[in-house]
N, C-alpha and C positions, 0 to 999 in steps of 0.2 A: 504493499500499499504506499503511495507516495507520502512523503513527509508533509506535515502542515494540514492533514484533513481530519485530525482528531475532533476538532471543534465541530466540523461539519457532521460527522458520525454521531457525536454526543447529542446534538440537537434533534435528531430524527429517529422515529421508529420505523424501520424499513419493512416491517410486517403490515403497516397501515398506509404509508405514503408511497405513491408510485415513482418518487424521485430515485434516481439511479444511486446505487451504492458504489463504494470506491472499488472498482475493478481493476485499477491500474491505469497509468497514462498511456494515451495512444498518441504518437506524434502525428501532426497534420500532414496530409499527402503533399508531396512535393517540398517538404520542409518549411512551408509558410505557416506562421503563427495565426490562429483562429481568434476571432473575437465574436461575441453575440451580445445583443441587447435584448432581453426579455421583458414584456410588458407584464407586470406582476400585480393583479387585482386582489391584494391582500387586505388587511384591516384598512390601509390606505394604499390607493393606487400609486405605484411607482415604477421605475424602469431599472432593471438590474443590467449594469454594464460588467462584462466578464472578459478578461484578457489573459489568453493562455501564455503561461510562463512558468517554467521549472517544473513541468508535469502536472500543473494544476491551473485553475482558472482563478486568477486575482479578481476580486469582485467588490463592486460599489453599488450600493442602492441610490439612484439618482431620483431625487424627490419630485421633479417634473419631467416632461417629454424632452429629451435632448434636441438641441437645435443646432444650425450651422451659422449662427450669428455671433460674432465676436463680442458684440456689445451686451450680449445676454449670457450670464453665468449661471450655472446650475450647481446646487448643493448636491455633493455625492458623499454619502456616508460609507465609510470603509466597513465591510462585513467579512465573515470567515472565508477562506479559500474554498472552492467548489472543484469536484473531480472534472476533468475534461469531458467525460460523457454528458455532463449536465449541458453542454452546448447544443445538444439536439433535443433536450427536454421540452415538451408541452404537455400540458394537462392540468388536472385539478388536484390540489393538495387538500386533503380532508380538513373540515372545520375541527379546531382543537389540536390540530398539528402545528408545528412551528411553520410560520409562513403560510397558514392556511388560506386558499384562494386559487384563482386561475391564472396559469402561466401560459404565454404564447410568445413566440419569437417575433420581435418587432423589426430586428435588423441583424444581419450577420455578414461575415466576409473574413478578409484577412487583415492583419495590423502588423506594424513594425515600430520598434523604438527608434528615436532619433539616434542614439547611441547604444547599441546592443551590449557594449562591453560595460556599460555604467548603469544597467537597469537596476540591480540590487542597491547600489549606492544612491541612485536617483529616488528610489522608493523610500529608502531610509531617510533621505534629506528632504522628502515631502515635495519633490517637484519632477514630475515625469513628462516628458514630451514624446509624442508618438504620432503615427499617421494611420488613419482607417481607410479601408477600401471596401465599402458596403454598398447597399442599395440606396440607403438613406443617409448614411453618415460617410462623408468623404473628406479627405484632406487633413491638415494638421490640427491636433488638439493638445491640450495640456491638463495635467491633473495637479492641483497645487493644494498642499495640506495647509489648513488652517491652524494657527496657534490656539490652544485651549483657553478658555476664559479662566480667570483667577478662581481657584477653588474647584474647578470642574474636573471630576474624576471619571467621566464616562469612559468605558473601554473602547469605545467606537470613535475613531478619528473622522473629523469632518474635512472634506476636500472640496475644491471648486473644479468643476469640468468647465473648460473654456475653449471656444473655437479660435484657432489662429487665422490671421488674415492671409488668405491665399485665393487662388482662382475658383476654389470650391465653396466660397462663402454664399450662404443663402440668407439674405436680410428680410425679415418681416414678411415672408411669403413671396418675395421677388425672385425671378429666376437667377440662377448663378451666373456669375461671370464666365464668358466663354473660356473653355480650357484650351490651351495650346495644342497643336496637333500631337506633340509629344509630351504628355502632362508631366509636371515634375514628379519624379518617381518618389512616392512616399515610401516605396519598398526598395528602392535603389538609390543611387548616389544623389544627394541634394546639390542643387546649383548653389555656387558661391554666393552668399549674401552680400548686398552692396554695403560698404563701409558706412558707418553713422557719422554725421557732421561733427566737426570739432566744436568744442565749447566756445561760445561767443561772449565777449564781455558784456556785463548788464548795465543798463541804464538805471540810476539811482534817483532818490527824491531829495529835495531840499525841504526843511521844516518851515511852517508858518503857524501863527496864531489864528489867522483867518484865512479862508480860501480865496483865491484870485477871483476877480470879477470881470465880466465882458463876454461877448458871443464867441470869442476864439478859445473858450476853455470848456472842456467837457469834464465831468466828476464821476469817479467810480468809488463805491464802498471800499474802504480799507480793511482787509481781511487779516484776521489774527492767525497766521500760520506760518509755513516755511516757503520762502522764495525758491523757485525751482525752475531750471531750464530743462524742457523735455524735447528730445530729438527723436524722429522716426525716419526709418529707411529700410525698404525691403522686407516689411513685415516684422521689424524689431524696433526696439526703443531703448533709449538710454535717459537717465534722469540725473542731473547735476545740480549741486547747490550753488549759491550765489557766488562762491570762490572756485567752482570748477570741480569739486569732489563728487566723485561717482557714488550715488546713493541709490542706484537702480534697484538694488536688493532690498532696500528699506521701504520701497514703495511699489511692491509687486503688482497690486490692483492697478495702479496708475500706469505702469509699465505695460501691463497687459492690454489695457484699453488703448493706450497711445500706439502700440504696435499695429493697430487696425487702421491708422491714419495713412494717408499717402505722405510721401517724403516731405518733412517739414521741420521747423524749429520753433517751438512755442515758448513763450515767457509767461509766468503766472505764479499762482500760490496754491499750495497743498493745505487743505484745511480738514478738520474733523467737525462735522455739524452735530450739535447736541439735539435733544428732543424737540427743542422750540426752533430747530433750523438755524441756529446761530453758531458761527465758528466758535470753538472752544479750544484754546491753546493747551490747556491742562490735559484734555482729552486726547488731543494729538500727541502730547508727549508720552502719555500713558500707552498709547498704541504703539509707538515707535520702540518703547522699552519693553513691550511684550506683556505688559500687565492687564491690557484690555484688548478685546477684538471688537473692532467697530469700522464700518466703511469709511474711507477717506475720499475726498473729492478734490479735483484739480480744476481751478478756475483760471482759464487762460485769458489774459488781458492784452497780449501783443503777439504778432506773428513776424518772425525775423527772417525766415526763409520759407518760400513756397516752391517746393520741387528744387530746381537748379536756380531759381530767382533769389537774389538777396534783396530783401525789402527794406532793409534799414534805411536807405536813402529816401524812401517813400514818406508821405506825410503820416502823422499820427491817425488821422480819420481814415485815410485809404487803407493803412495796415489793418485797422480794426474792422472795416467793412470786408476785406478779403478773409480775415480770420472768422468772422461770423458765418460767412458762406461755407467755408471749410467745415467748420464744426456742424453746421446745419446738415450738410450732406453726409456726414460720416459718424455722428454720434446722436444719442437719444436722450440728452439731459441726465445721463447717469453718473458715471465716474469723471467724464470730461465735460466741462461746462463753460459757456462763453460768460465773461465778466461783463455785465451790462455797464453802459455808461449813460449819463443824464447830461441834458443841456440846461436844466433849471438852474437858478442861481445857487452858487456854491454854499452860501450860508443856509439855504433851505435844505439842501441835501445834507448838510452837516447835522442840522437839528434833527432830521429824520434818522440819520445814522445813529445819533446818540440815543433817541428814543428806542431804536431797535437793539440796543447794547452792542452796537458794533464799535470797532476801534476807531473809526473816523473816516475821512474821505482822502482820495488822491486825485488831484486836478491835473489835467494834461492839456498842453497846448495843441490844438488840432492841426496846425500846419507845420509843426516841427518834426524833423526826422528822428530816427532812434539813435541816440549818442550815449556811449558808454561814459559812466561816471555821473557827476551831479551838474548837469548843464543848466538847470532852472526851469526846463520844460516840464518837469514833473514836480509838483508841490503836495506835501502831505500835511494835513491838519487833524490833530487827534481830539476825541472827545474827552478823554482823561489822560492825566500826565503818566507817561511811562517811558522808560529808557533802557537800552542796553548798557550795562555796567561791567567792570572787570573785578573779579574777586581777588583782593590782596591779602586777606587774612580772616580769622574767625575767632569766635569766643564761645565757650560752652555754657549750657544753661546753669543754674544754680546747683543742679544735681550732678553736673559734670557728665551727663550721660548722652546729651544731644546738642545740636547746634543752638547757641542762645542768640548769636548775631552774626551776620557776614559784614566784613569791612570791605567797602567797595569804592571804586574810582573810575575815571575816565582819562583818555589821553588829551593832553593840552600841550602844544609846542613840543611834542615828542616825549612828554613826561607824564607818568601817571599821577593824576591829581586826586586827592581824597575827597569823597563826596558823602561819607557818613556811613552809619550802621543800618542795616537791614534785619529787623528783629522779629518779624512775623511772616507768616504765609507758608512755612514749611512744617508739614506733619512729621510724625515719627519715621515713616518710610523714606520721605524725601530727605529728612536730616541724616539717616544712616547712609544714604547714597552720597550725600555731599561730604559727609566725613570720610568715606572711602575714596572718593575722588581728590579731596584736599590733602589727606595724609601724606601721599607720595610728593607732594608739592612744597612741603614745609621748608622754611628757609630762616636764617638766623636774624636778618634785619628787615627793615620796613621796605616794601617796594614802592611806597609813596614818596613823592618829592613835595618840599614845601610844607604846607599845613599838615599836622599829624592828628590822629585821634587825641580827644581829651584824656582819655583813660587808656593806659597800656598795659596794666598789670595782668589783664585777663586775656591778652591777645596772643594768638599764634600766627606768625606771618607765613604767607603762601606766595609761591611764584605766581605772577599774574597771568595765568593760562586759561582760566575758566571764565566764560562770559555768562551772565545771568540777565534776564528781563525782570525789571522791578516795576511796580506801581507805586505812585507816591501822590501826596496831598498837595505838594508845592515846594517851595524853597525857603529856608530860614534866612535871616539877615546875613549870616555867615557864608551863605552859598551852599549849605548842606541839604540833603534830601530830608523832607519833612513827612514823618509817618510812613516810611518806605516798607513795602510788603513784597516778598519774593513771589514771583510768578513761575518761573521755569529757568532751566538751563538753556542756553542757545548754543547747541553744537555747531550751528551753521554759520556762526559769526566768529571770525578771527579776532582775538584781543587786540591786535594792532590797529584795527579799523574802528574800535569803539571810542567815539568822541562825541561830545555834545554839539549838535548841529545848530548853527546860528539861524534864527528865523529869517527867511527870505523876504518876508513882508512885515511891516511894523504892526504891532498889535493895535487892534481897535479897542476903544474904551469899552468895558464890560457894562452892558445896560443894566440899570438898577433892577428891573423886573425879571432878569434872567433866571434867577432861582425859582421865583414864582412860576415862570413859564414850564418849568420841568415838573411841577406839581400838578396834579389833577385837583380842582376845587380848592385852591389855595386859601380862598376866604372863608372856607368852612369853620365855624366856631367849634373848637374842641373843649375849651373851658368858658363857660359863661361868666359874665361880670359879676363880682361880689362888691360888698361895701368897700373892701380894702383893695380889691385888684380888678383891672380892666379885663375885657375879653382876651382870649388867646386863640389865634387861628392856626390852621395847618401851616401857613407860610411863616408865622412866628416861631412855631415849633422847630421848623427846619432851620430858621435864623439861629435859634438858640443852639441846636446840635452843631452847627458849623462853627459858631463862636466859641462853643466849649469843647470842641473836638480835641485840642491838645490835653485837656484834663480828663475828658470822658473816655477817649479811646484806650488809654492804658487800663481802665477799669473793665472794659467790655470787649476789646479786640481779642480775637483767637480764643475766645471762651464760648462754650455753648450757652445759648441765651434762651429765656422764656420771656416773651413779649406780651405785654398787656396792650390790647388793641381796643380803641374806642372809635369806630369809623364814623359814628353819628355823635361824637362828643361824649364827655364823661357823664352826662346825664342820660345817655341812650344805652344800647346794649354793648356790653363789653365782653371780651374772651381772651384767654391766654392762648398763644401760639407757641409751641414748643419744637414742632417738627417742620422740616422743609416741606413744601408743596410744590407740585408742577406748575409751572408758569409764574413763579414768583421771580422778582428781580434777580439778575445774575449777581448783583452786588451783595445779595444775602446768600451766603455760601452754606452749602449742606455739610454737616460733620457727621461722619459715620462713628457711632459709639459701639465697641465691640459687645455683643449680646443683646442689643437693642434693635427691634425690627425696622424702625424707621430712622433716617437721619435727622440730627438736630440742626439749629440754625446758628451761624455766627457771622461776624463781619470782621473787615480788616482795616478800613480806612474811612475817610470822610464821605466817599460815595455810598458806603453802607449805611452811615448815619442818615444821609438824605433819603435812601431808600426806605429807612424805618419811618422818617417823617411822612413819606408818601403813603404808608399804609396806616398812618394814625397810631404809631406805637407811642403811647404816652407814659409807659413805664418799661424800664429795662432791668431784667433780673438775671445776671449772670450766674454760672456755677462757680464754686470755689475751687476750680481746677481748670487747667488750659485744655483745649481741644486735642492737643497732641498727647496728653497724659491724663485722660478723664479720670482715672482711678487714683490718682496721686494729688491730694489736696495741697494747695500752696498758701491757703489762708483759712482762718476760722472766724466765724461770726457768732457773737452772743447778743441776742436780741432781748433788751429789757423792756418788756411790754406791760404797761401798768394796767391794773384793774380799777374798777370804780372806786373813787374816793382817794386816788393816789395823785398828789400834785407833782409838778415838774421838779421842785426842789428836792423831793424825795428821790425822784429818778436820778438827779444829779448826784446825790450822795451815794445811791447804790451803785452807780457807775464807778466812783472812786473806791468803793469797796471791792468790786470785781476787778478793778485795775490792780489792787494790792494783792490780791491772790495770784494774778497773772505775773506780777513782778516777782513774786516769790518763786514762781516757776521759771523765771529767766526770761520771760516774754515781754517785749515792749508793745504796748496796746495803743490803739488809735480810735477816738471816738467819732461818732457820726450822728447827726440828728436825722431821723428816720424821714422826716417830712409827713410822718403819720402821728402816733401817739407817744412813741418812745425813743430810745436811744440804743444804737448798735455799738458794740465794742469789737474791733477787728484786730486780728494779729496775723502776721505773715509767718509762714512755714518754710524752712530750708531743708538742706540735706546734710548729713554728717560726713565727716571727712572720710569715714570708712565706707561710704557710699549707702545706697538704699534710701527709701523714704517710706514713712507710715502711710497706710492706706485709709479709706473712709471708715471702716470699722474701728480703728484705733482713734481716729479723730473724733468720732461721735461718743466713744466711750470716755475719752479724755473731757470732752466738753460736758458731759453729764456729770462726771466726777467733780468738776470745778463747781457747777451749779449746785450740786448736792451738798458741797461744803458750806456754801453760803446759806442753803436752805436750813441745814442742821444747826448753824450758828445762830440764825435769827429766822425761825419758822414763821413769826408774826409778820415779817416783812417780805419774805420770799417763798415762792412755791415752784416746783417743777411739774406740777400737774396742770394739764391743759384745761380741765373742767372749769367752766366759768363760775360754777357755784362756790368754789373755794378761793376765787381770786379777789373777792371784795376786800379792799384795802391793802392788797399785795401786788407784788411785781412778779409776773410770770417770767422765769428765766428760760428763754426758749433756746434749747440747744439742738433742736432738730433740724436747724439749717446746716448742720454739719454731717451730712450723709450724701452718699452718692446720688446724683440727680436732683439733690435739693438746691435751692437758689436763695438769693437775697437781693434786695434792691441795690442797685449800683450807685456808687457815689456820683453825684452830680445829675442823677436821673430825675426828671419830673415825676410827680405823683399825680395819679388820676383822681385828685380830690379838689374840692372848691378852692379857688384862689390859686391853683398851679403851684403848690409848695414843691421844694426841692430836697432830696435826700443830700444833705450838705455835709461833707467831712470837714471836721474843725479840729483845732488843737485843744488840749486839755485846759488851757488858759481861757480859750474861748467858750468852752463848756461851762466853765464856773460862772460866766457872765451871761449865759443864754437864758432866755425866759420862756422858750416853748420849743417843741420839737419841729415845728413848722414855721420857724422864724424867716426862712429865705424863700423868696418867690421867683418864678421864672421871669416875670415882666420886669422886676426890679434888676435881675442879673442881666437882661438884655441891654439895659441903659448904663449899668455900672462899669467901671474898668474891670478888665479881666483879672480875676483873683489869682493869688498865688496857691500852689498846692500845699496844704498843711500837712499832707502825709508823704512829703518828698523823701523822708527818711526811712519809709516803710520797708522797702526792698532790702536795704542794708541791715535792718534790725531782724530779719528773718532768722530764726533758729530751728534746728531739727526737732520734730515733735516727740521723738524718743527721749531727747534731753529734758523736755519739759515734763514728760511723764515720770522720769526718774526723780525729778525735784518734787513733784506733786506727791509721790509715794512716800518720800522722806518727811514731807510736811504732815501727811496724814498719820 
C-alpha cells in the first residue's frame, strides 16, 4: 500500500462505501501525470482537485467551482491523500459515511509541475505552480498556502487556487484568447519569460498645512499604508519598496493579481482595509508580520510605463487617464484598484478625508510630468499630526519588563536631532518585539547631537537604525513632540531619509469654529444652568478636554476606560460604555483583555479626547492598571464615601487618618476631591528590584486590611460594610475599587452632576482649606489659567506593594 494513505483508509468503511480501497498505485499511461476535479455534493457542494504525485492523489477541497480567471481566487482546503484509483470514481457515498453524497467527474486530464524536481519542496513551502490540460481547466495555475490565523489549530491547511495569466484565460464567461498554433507546452519546456522592468526612482511629496487651490490641482485621499512600485511583464510581477527593495514575497496576493496585467509599471500604496473600509496601518503591520491573515489591496495612483512606452514625461492628468483605462480593462475592483482623484476644492476634500478617519490628502498638479524626488508637484496635507522618526534609545517601564519610552529624533543638517520621548502606543507584544530589535543595536554614547534628553539615568542608547511612525498632539515650546504615541515600525523607510519636511505652503489661520465643525450637535446642552453655573454644551466639553489634555491624558491614556455617556444631557438617559463597538471612531482604540470576551476601550492622544466629547462622554473612569499589563495594578484608590449626617470637615479629618496609616506602610498618598460627595486617596505602585509585581488579589486584600484597621480603631466613624442602613453618621471606606476590571473617576474628569463639577486632584495643603468635594467646576476652569499638576511627584513616589504589605503586617 502506498505511503500516506492511512488517513484515507481510517476515515472509511469499505464494506459500506463504494469508494476504491488502496490497491496500489498505477502509473498513468505514457508517463503523464493525471489530474481530476470531482464535483462532490456532500453536506456542502464543493469541487475536489486531485493531482497525481508519488503514487497517490494529492487532494484539495475547492469551496466553489474552479475558474480560469486570474482575478478570481478560490479557497482550497487541503485534505488527505487519495489512491490513484480514485481518479476514476463516480457514484454515491451513503449517508452517514465520511463525505456522504454524490461524486461525479467534472474535469480530468494531464498535469505537470513547473519544476518537477522541486514538487516536494514547493508543497512544503506552500507554493506550487503547475499546468493543467483538461476539457475545462487549461493553462497555468498556482496553489498558495495561507498562513493560519493566530491561535488557529485546524489540522487542515487553507490554500488559494489561482489562475495564471496566459492564452488560456477565460474572464467572466468571455471566450479565451486565441491560442498560438503551437501552444506554450504546459507539459513541455516553457518559453523564456520577458525580463521585468528595472526599479524607477519615485516622485515624493512636500508637506503643507493647507491644500493648494486652483483648477490645476487634483486631490487624492492619502492612504495609510506602504508605498510600492509594481512591475508586470510576461505574466509575472515584482514589487519593490520606495527604496527599491524587492518585497514581492511579502505581498503575494498583490503580485499574483498584478501578474495578470499587460506589461506596465505602477506606482501606488498597499493597504489593509478594516471592517469599516478604512486603511488600518496597524492591521497591515500585523499581516506582514504573520500575526493576522487579511486581504491586502493595492491602490494604483500613477502609471510610469505602459508596455514599451515611458509615460513619465506625460502630464499627470494623461498618466492617470491611461491608468484608469488599463485597470478597468484588466481588473475587477478586487486586489488592484484605481486611486480616485477629485477636482473639488482641496480644503473640502481634506475635511471629508478627516471625517472618514483617513490620513489626509495628496494634491497633484495636472500639467506636471513625473519627476523623481520632491519637485513640489505633489503636496501632502494631513488630518492629524504624524511623523516618521528614528529611534536613538529607550528606557524600561517601572517594572523593568517592557518598553517605557522610546527616545526619537530626525535628521537636521546631517545630524540626528532629539525630538523627545514616545511613551504610549505599544502593547506587550509590540514591546517585546521592539526590545528584541533594539538590543543588538545598543551603543555606549548618545546618537543625538545638540539638545539631549532632560533625564539620562534610565536611558539605553541605540544605533539609529530603526524608523518608527508616531502620532502626536503638537509641539512644545522647546520643539519636542507633545503627547507622542507609537504607531508602527517603518521597515520601508531608511533612517537616513527621515527628516522633518518644511511646509511648502504657509499655514492659514485656524478658524475659531473649526473644532465645533468636527462635532455633531456642538450646541447641545449637556449640563443645564444652575444658580452657580451656566450651561455647558458639547462644544464646551470638547474645549475643556483639549485645554486639559496635558493633565488629563496621563490619567487616562493607554488604560482601559469605562465611559459614562449622556447623549441627551445629564438629565436624560445615561449609560456606561466599557466595550469597543463596531463603527466607533478609530480614535477610540479597542483593547483586548485576556480572558474577556469583548475588547475594552482606550485612547492615546488629544484626538481620542475629542472623540470622547463627540459621543458626550461626561465622565471618564480608568482602570488602576495599564492596557499592556491589565492584571498588574499601578495605583490604589481609597474612596471615603460619607453617609448621611457626615460633614466635609469630618471627611478631611478621616483622610488625614488614612494618610497616617499609609505613611506607616511606606506609601506616599495623594488626595482628590471626587466631584461628588467624598474624597479619594490615591497611591502609586511600583516593582521591587528583585522583579515581579503584586496582582489584583493582593491589592484588594491590602486595601481591605488598611480599611479594617481604621474600622477597628474607630467603628463609630468608619465602616467597610456597603449596606446603607449602617452608614448613618459614618464614612464608608470603599476598598472595592482595587480589583480587576474595577474603575475610579479620573483626575480632572468632569462629573455628570448639576453644575459640571470636576474630580480635582489637590495637595494635602489644599485639602486642609477645601470646603466641599465639588468645589471646582468645568466652566470656571475653562476661563482660569491652566493649573499645575499637584500630583507631579506621584510616579517618583511609587513603591512595590509587597513592601507595603510587609510593613502593614508589622504594624498589625
